[in-house]
Structure formats: structure tokens, C-alpha cells
C-alpha positions as CSV (number, residue, x, y, z in Angstrom):
1,M,-158.2,-127.5,99.2
2,D,-156.4,-130.5,97.6
3,P,-158.8,-133.5,97.9
4,D,-155.9,-135.7,99.0
5,R,-155.3,-133.4,101.9
6,S,-158.9,-133.1,103.0
7,P,-160.0,-134.2,106.5
8,L,-162.0,-137.0,105.0
9,A,-159.0,-138.2,102.9
10,G,-157.0,-138.3,106.2
11,L,-159.7,-140.4,107.9
12,A,-160.0,-142.6,104.9
13,A,-156.2,-143.2,105.1
14,V,-156.6,-144.2,108.8
15,I,-159.4,-146.6,107.9
16,S,-157.5,-148.0,104.9
17,A,-154.4,-148.7,107.0
18,H,-156.5,-150.7,109.4
19,L,-158.2,-152.6,106.6
20,A,-154.8,-153.5,105.1
21,E,-154.1,-155.4,108.3
22,W,-156.9,-157.7,107.3
23,A,-155.6,-158.3,103.8
24,E,-156.1,-162.1,104.0
25,T,-159.8,-161.8,104.8
26,S,-162.8,-159.7,103.9
27,A,-163.7,-156.7,106.1
28,Y,-166.7,-158.4,107.4
29,V,-167.4,-156.0,110.2
30,E,-167.2,-152.9,107.9
31,L,-169.4,-154.7,105.4
32,A,-172.0,-155.4,108.1
33,I,-171.9,-151.9,109.7
34,Y,-171.4,-149.7,106.7
35,G,-172.4,-151.9,103.8
36,T,-169.0,-151.4,102.2
37,D,-165.3,-152.0,102.8
38,D,-164.4,-148.8,100.8
39,A,-162.4,-146.6,103.2
40,P,-163.5,-143.2,101.6
41,A,-167.2,-144.3,101.7
42,I,-166.8,-145.3,105.4
43,A,-165.2,-141.9,106.1
44,G,-168.0,-140.1,104.4
45,T,-170.6,-142.0,106.4
46,I,-168.8,-141.2,109.7
47,D,-168.5,-137.5,108.6
48,A,-172.2,-137.4,107.7
49,F,-173.2,-138.9,111.0
50,C,-171.1,-136.3,112.9
51,R,-172.5,-133.4,110.9
52,R,-176.1,-134.6,111.4
53,E,-176.0,-135.6,115.0
54,L,-173.3,-133.3,116.5
55,G,-173.3,-130.3,114.2
56,A,-169.7,-130.5,113.1
57,G,-167.7,-132.5,110.5
58,V,-164.6,-134.5,110.9
59,A,-161.4,-132.5,110.9
60,R,-159.0,-135.4,111.5
61,G,-159.0,-139.1,111.9
62,L,-157.2,-140.5,114.9
63,F,-157.7,-144.3,114.7
64,H,-160.0,-147.0,113.4
65,Q,-160.1,-150.6,114.7
66,S,-162.5,-153.5,114.1
67,S,-162.9,-157.0,115.3
68,V,-166.3,-158.0,116.6
69,G,-167.4,-154.3,116.3
70,A,-165.8,-151.2,115.0
71,V,-164.5,-148.1,116.8
72,T,-163.2,-144.9,115.2
73,G,-161.6,-141.9,116.9
74,V,-161.9,-138.4,115.3
75,V,-161.4,-134.7,116.0
76,L,-164.3,-132.6,114.9
77,E,-164.1,-129.2,113.2
78,D,-165.0,-127.5,116.5
79,G,-162.2,-129.3,118.3
80,R,-164.1,-132.0,120.2
81,R,-162.4,-135.3,120.3
82,L,-164.8,-138.2,119.7
83,V,-164.9,-142.0,119.8
84,I,-167.6,-143.5,117.6
85,K,-168.6,-147.1,118.4
């Protein structure tokens, strides 16, 4: 599979698009929660969590928003739709 078309690349693109909205400031929430503001690294952390805790990886990213906290919507490989807060 082309790495740019992988499910994690898609989730990273969703996260990156949201972070671009905050271009004038640092991504303080992502830095506090994930220790980074790197979208591919955040996507990898979310995927690892889903695999470890739910037994399925991310198939597709739906949304990512942050303000005081962060919330990400994904579809898992087994078809479950999930919101991670």
C-alpha cells in the first residue's frame, strides 16, 4: 500500500488540517496530551491505543478538534465508529 494512502496518513491529514487552523499559536493541547504537535505521530498514538485497547487499528479518520481538550473520530478496521476523548 502507498504510505500516503494508508489509514494513518488519512488520519494524520485530518489532524494536520485542524492544527493548521491554529497556525498563529502553538498546539498546546496536543503538546500536553500527546507530547507532540506532529500529526503523523499523534495518528500513530491513536492507532496504537485502538489496537491495544480495542483490538483493531484505525481504518479512517473522521475528525479531530481541540480547544480545552481533544476529541478524534475514527472508523476502526472492524467497522466500529469511535470517538476518542
